[in-house]
C-alpha positions, 0 to 999 in steps of 0.5 A: 311487105310488097310480096304480101300485097301482091299475094293479096291482089291475086287473091282478090283477082281470083275471088273477083273472077270466081264471083264473076262466074257465080254472078250469072251474067250479072243476074245475081246481085251479091256476087255481082257487087262482089266482083266489083269489090274484089277487082278493085281490092285487087288492083289497089294492092296491085298498085301499092305492090308496084312500089317494091316490085318491078312492074314486070316481075309483079304483073306476070305473077299476078296475071300468070298465077291468077290465071292458073288458080282460076283454072284450078278452081274452075276445075275443082268447083265448076267441073270444067274439063282438065285436058292435056292442053290445059295442063301443059298451058298452066305448066307454061305459064308457072315456067314463064313466071319463074323465068321472069323472076330469075331474069332479075327483079328486086325484092 
């Protein structure tokens, strides 16, 4: 159950970051309001996930995968350029998350 909560936390954080872009600097009401809903949801899910997942593991996965997914959304939806440096950086983020998981954690 804790891993499901962590997954929901990641998805809500990604939705929050995406609506932040769509809010155009808080100039659009609906995305601006959704931004707060998604971030509050994300932190709530993360908080409950921490009851069963080590903090270092949960936060690394939450922030790392969230960042990687946001980069992909930026490229696919907002036509941001995919550069070699971005690609290498995403690979390093994912490698770091995997490394932390292999370093030990409880399910």
